C-alpha positions as CSV (number, residue, x, y, z in Angstrom):
1,M,-66.1,-56.8,-52.9
2,L,-64.9,-55.6,-49.5
3,K,-62.3,-57.6,-47.5
4,K,-63.1,-58.7,-44.0
5,N,-60.9,-56.0,-42.4
6,E,-62.6,-53.3,-44.5
7,Y,-66.0,-54.3,-43.2
8,S,-64.5,-54.1,-39.7
9,D,-63.1,-50.6,-40.4
10,K,-66.5,-49.4,-41.7
11,A,-68.2,-50.8,-38.6
12,S,-65.7,-49.2,-36.3
13,T,-66.2,-45.8,-37.9
14,L,-69.9,-46.1,-37.4
15,T,-69.7,-47.1,-33.8
16,E,-67.1,-44.4,-33.1
17,A,-69.7,-41.9,-34.3
18,I,-72.6,-43.0,-32.1
19,P,-71.5,-41.1,-28.9
20,Y,-71.2,-37.9,-31.0
21,F,-74.8,-38.4,-32.4
22,L,-76.1,-38.6,-28.9
23,K,-74.0,-35.7,-27.6
24,F,-74.9,-33.3,-30.3
25,R,-78.6,-34.1,-30.9
26,G,-80.6,-30.9,-30.6
27,K,-77.5,-28.7,-30.8
28,T,-77.0,-25.9,-33.3
29,F,-73.9,-25.8,-35.6
30,V,-73.1,-22.7,-37.7
31,F,-71.1,-23.4,-40.9
32,K,-69.3,-20.8,-43.0
33,V,-68.6,-21.8,-46.6
34,G,-66.8,-19.8,-49.3
35,G,-63.5,-19.7,-51.4
36,K,-62.6,-22.6,-53.7
37,I,-65.3,-24.8,-52.1
38,L,-67.9,-23.0,-54.1
39,D,-66.0,-23.4,-57.4
40,S,-66.5,-27.2,-57.5
41,D,-69.9,-28.8,-57.7
42,E,-68.5,-32.1,-56.6
43,V,-66.8,-30.6,-53.5
44,F,-69.9,-28.7,-52.5
45,E,-72.2,-31.6,-53.1
46,A,-70.2,-33.6,-50.5
47,I,-70.5,-30.8,-48.0
48,A,-74.3,-30.5,-48.7
49,E,-74.5,-34.3,-48.1
50,D,-72.7,-33.9,-44.7
51,I,-75.0,-31.1,-43.6
52,V,-78.1,-33.1,-44.5
53,I,-76.7,-36.1,-42.5
54,L,-76.2,-33.8,-39.5
55,S,-79.8,-32.7,-39.7
56,L,-81.0,-36.3,-40.0
57,V,-79.3,-37.2,-36.7
58,G,-80.9,-34.3,-34.9
59,I,-78.3,-31.5,-35.2
60,K,-79.6,-28.1,-36.3
61,P,-77.2,-26.7,-39.0
62,I,-77.1,-23.0,-40.2
63,V,-75.1,-22.2,-43.3
64,V,-73.5,-18.8,-43.9
65,H,-71.8,-18.1,-47.2
66,G,-69.7,-15.6,-49.0
67,G,-68.6,-15.9,-52.6
68,G,-65.7,-13.5,-53.1
69,K,-64.0,-15.4,-56.0
70,E,-67.3,-15.5,-58.0
71,I,-67.8,-11.8,-57.4
72,T,-64.3,-11.0,-58.6
73,A,-64.8,-13.1,-61.8
74,F,-68.2,-11.4,-62.5
75,L,-66.7,-8.0,-62.0
76,E,-63.8,-8.9,-64.4
77,R,-66.3,-9.8,-67.1
78,L,-67.7,-6.3,-66.7
79,G,-64.3,-4.7,-66.9
80,I,-64.4,-3.7,-63.2
81,K,-61.2,-4.2,-61.2
82,S,-61.5,-5.6,-57.7
83,E,-59.7,-3.6,-55.0
84,F,-59.2,-4.7,-51.4
85,K,-58.3,-3.0,-48.2
86,D,-57.2,-5.1,-45.2
87,G,-58.6,-8.1,-47.1
88,I,-62.0,-6.5,-47.5
89,R,-63.4,-5.7,-50.9
90,K,-63.8,-2.0,-51.6
91,T,-67.5,-1.7,-52.4
92,D,-69.3,1.2,-54.0
93,D,-72.9,1.3,-55.3
94,K,-72.0,-0.4,-58.6
95,V,-70.0,-3.2,-57.0
96,M,-72.7,-3.7,-54.4
97,E,-75.2,-4.4,-57.1
98,I,-73.0,-7.2,-58.4
99,V,-72.4,-8.5,-54.8
100,E,-76.1,-8.8,-54.2
101,M,-76.7,-10.5,-57.6
102,V,-74.0,-13.1,-57.1
103,L,-74.5,-13.8,-53.4
104,D,-78.3,-13.5,-53.0
105,G,-79.1,-14.8,-56.4
106,K,-76.6,-17.3,-57.8
107,I,-74.7,-18.7,-54.8
108,N,-77.5,-18.8,-52.3
109,G,-79.8,-20.6,-54.7
110,K,-77.0,-23.1,-55.6
111,I,-76.5,-24.0,-51.9
112,V,-80.2,-24.3,-51.2
113,S,-80.6,-26.5,-54.3
114,S,-77.7,-28.8,-53.3
115,I,-79.0,-29.4,-49.8
116,C,-82.5,-30.1,-51.1
117,K,-81.2,-32.5,-53.8
118,K,-79.5,-34.5,-51.0
119,G,-82.8,-34.9,-49.2
120,G,-82.6,-31.9,-46.8
121,K,-85.0,-28.9,-46.5
122,A,-83.4,-25.5,-46.8
123,I,-84.5,-21.9,-47.0
124,G,-82.3,-19.2,-48.5
125,L,-82.1,-15.7,-47.1
126,S,-79.8,-12.7,-46.9
127,G,-78.9,-10.8,-43.8
128,R,-81.2,-8.0,-44.9
129,D,-84.3,-10.2,-45.1
130,S,-86.6,-9.2,-42.2
131,F,-83.5,-7.1,-41.2
132,C,-82.2,-10.2,-39.5
133,I,-78.5,-9.0,-39.6
134,V,-78.1,-5.3,-39.1
135,S,-74.7,-3.7,-39.8
136,E,-73.1,-0.3,-39.6
137,K,-71.3,1.2,-42.5
138,V,-67.5,1.1,-42.3
139,E,-66.5,2.5,-45.7
140,G,-68.6,2.8,-48.8
141,R,-71.0,-0.1,-48.9
142,V,-68.9,-2.3,-46.6
143,G,-70.5,-3.3,-43.3
144,R,-69.6,-4.5,-39.8
145,V,-72.2,-6.5,-38.0
146,K,-74.0,-4.6,-35.2
147,E,-76.9,-6.9,-34.4
148,V,-78.3,-10.4,-35.3
149,K,-82.0,-10.8,-34.8
150,R,-82.0,-14.5,-33.8
151,E,-85.8,-14.9,-33.7
152,V,-85.8,-14.8,-37.6
153,I,-83.3,-17.6,-37.8
154,E,-84.9,-19.6,-35.0
155,K,-88.3,-19.6,-36.7
156,I,-86.8,-21.1,-39.8
157,I,-85.1,-23.8,-37.7
158,Q,-88.3,-24.5,-35.7
159,S,-90.1,-25.0,-39.0
160,G,-87.7,-27.9,-39.9
161,F,-85.6,-26.0,-42.4
162,I,-81.9,-25.3,-42.7
163,P,-81.2,-21.6,-43.0
164,V,-78.8,-20.6,-45.7
165,I,-77.7,-17.0,-45.2
166,S,-75.8,-14.8,-47.5
167,S,-73.4,-12.2,-46.1
168,V,-75.3,-9.3,-47.5
169,T,-76.5,-7.3,-44.5
170,T,-78.5,-4.1,-44.0
171,T,-78.2,-0.8,-42.2
172,E,-81.1,0.2,-39.9
173,D,-82.5,2.3,-42.7
174,G,-82.4,-0.5,-45.3
175,I,-79.2,0.1,-47.2
176,S,-77.6,-3.2,-48.2
177,L,-73.9,-3.8,-47.2
178,N,-71.2,-6.2,-48.3
179,T,-70.1,-7.8,-45.0
180,N,-67.3,-10.3,-44.4
181,A,-68.9,-13.8,-44.3
182,D,-66.6,-15.1,-41.6
183,E,-67.7,-12.2,-39.4
184,V,-71.4,-12.8,-40.2
185,A,-71.0,-16.5,-39.3
186,C,-69.2,-15.6,-36.0
187,E,-71.9,-13.2,-35.0
188,V,-74.7,-15.6,-35.9
189,A,-73.1,-18.3,-33.9
190,I,-72.8,-16.0,-30.9
191,S,-76.4,-14.7,-31.1
192,I,-77.9,-18.2,-31.5
193,S,-75.7,-19.7,-28.7
194,S,-74.3,-22.2,-31.1
195,E,-72.5,-25.3,-29.9
196,K,-70.0,-25.1,-32.7
197,L,-68.8,-22.6,-35.4
198,I,-67.2,-24.5,-38.3
199,L,-65.2,-22.5,-40.8
200,L,-64.8,-24.5,-44.0
201,T,-61.7,-23.1,-45.7
202,D,-59.2,-23.8,-48.5
203,E,-56.7,-24.7,-45.7
204,E,-56.5,-28.0,-43.7
205,G,-56.4,-26.1,-40.4
206,V,-54.0,-24.0,-38.3
207,I,-50.4,-24.9,-39.0
208,G,-47.9,-25.1,-36.1
209,K,-44.2,-24.6,-35.8
210,N,-43.3,-28.0,-37.3
211,N,-45.5,-27.3,-40.3
212,Q,-48.1,-29.8,-38.9
213,I,-51.8,-29.2,-38.3
214,L,-52.6,-28.3,-34.7
215,R,-55.5,-30.5,-33.8
216,T,-56.6,-28.7,-30.6
217,I,-55.5,-25.3,-29.3
218,T,-56.8,-23.0,-26.6
219,K,-57.7,-19.4,-27.4
220,E,-54.7,-18.3,-25.3
221,K,-52.4,-20.5,-27.3
222,A,-53.9,-19.2,-30.5
223,E,-53.1,-15.6,-29.4
224,E,-49.5,-16.6,-28.6
225,L,-49.1,-18.1,-32.1
226,I,-50.4,-15.0,-33.7
227,K,-47.9,-12.9,-31.7
228,E,-45.0,-15.3,-32.6
229,G,-45.9,-15.1,-36.3
230,I,-46.7,-18.8,-36.5
231,I,-50.3,-18.0,-37.4
232,H,-50.1,-15.5,-40.2
233,G,-51.7,-14.0,-43.3
234,G,-55.3,-14.8,-44.0
235,M,-55.5,-17.2,-41.1
236,I,-55.1,-14.4,-38.5
237,P,-58.6,-12.9,-39.0
238,K,-60.2,-16.3,-39.0
239,V,-58.5,-17.3,-35.7
240,R,-59.3,-13.9,-34.1
241,L,-63.0,-14.4,-35.0
242,A,-62.7,-17.9,-33.5
243,I,-61.4,-16.4,-30.3
244,K,-64.2,-13.9,-30.2
245,A,-66.8,-16.7,-30.7
246,I,-65.3,-18.7,-27.8
247,E,-65.2,-15.7,-25.5
248,N,-68.9,-15.1,-26.2
249,G,-70.2,-18.6,-25.4
250,V,-69.6,-20.7,-28.5
251,K,-68.2,-24.1,-27.2
252,K,-65.8,-24.9,-30.0
253,V,-64.7,-23.4,-33.3
254,H,-63.4,-25.7,-36.0
255,I,-61.2,-24.6,-38.9
256,I,-61.1,-27.4,-41.5
257,S,-60.6,-27.9,-45.2
258,G,-63.8,-27.9,-47.2
259,L,-61.9,-29.4,-50.2
260,I,-61.5,-32.8,-48.5
261,Q,-64.5,-35.1,-49.2
262,H,-66.8,-35.4,-46.2
263,S,-64.4,-33.4,-44.0
264,V,-67.4,-32.2,-41.9
265,L,-68.3,-35.8,-40.9
266,L,-64.7,-36.7,-40.2
267,E,-64.2,-33.6,-38.0
268,I,-67.4,-33.9,-36.0
269,F,-67.9,-37.7,-35.7
270,T,-64.4,-39.1,-35.3
271,D,-62.1,-39.0,-32.2
272,Q,-59.1,-37.6,-34.1
273,G,-60.9,-35.1,-36.4
274,I,-59.3,-33.7,-39.5
275,G,-58.7,-30.0,-38.9
276,T,-58.1,-27.7,-36.0
277,E,-60.5,-27.1,-33.1
278,I,-60.1,-24.0,-30.9
279,V,-61.4,-24.2,-27.4
280,A,-61.6,-22.1,-24.2
281,Q,-59.4,-24.5,-22.3
282,T,-58.3,-28.1,-22.6
């Protein structure tokens, strides 16, 4: 049985969330999921629940996903070694076949199913469906996003569904490409004029000089921290994409851990948040 102060804490959390419900009703949020988040059914079920709650209070979520770890594991079972260049998987025709199978088949279906089980309505698609995300070839079967056809995504949203988009994109002549999911999420957020881009990662946020999570930073401060080496490694490309999104009209970018239960609700609907938000200016 809950103690009196525990009831009060729960009520306070709910009342704290009300202004955010009102503020974000009708707004579009783009989520990117991948990494260890997809390894655990329990972890992803909590994220799916959060996304459904957002939709129930009038927010319009879009989910973009990768699935690099799953692709690597599948390739290993086939005796194919994964190679990377600048953090991007080297992708030839054979590897691309596996990428499509894992992302478009297994992972996309899993995410759609999780959202539907929690009471939401979701439709899965890849970036090549209706040529909604067109890319140019960079090397082999690796792509860089050139254009997002927002009308395809908007029609799904207008029909009352949550779009779940894999990071398989297409060339203008219909060749499928393996494209970085963070980049795809960023470009979708820009094209759709999203209120927020939320990168769900294996990290708790951007770490500052004192080894503490930076709750709010401007894009200028983020650039400084990259130059100083405070932001380093795999966080650099994520922060650079966040800066690009902000410069192109996305109001805020959030980098949060997807491994913490209900981190999405805690970040969006509480005053303190749980990760890092990157903004144009404070």
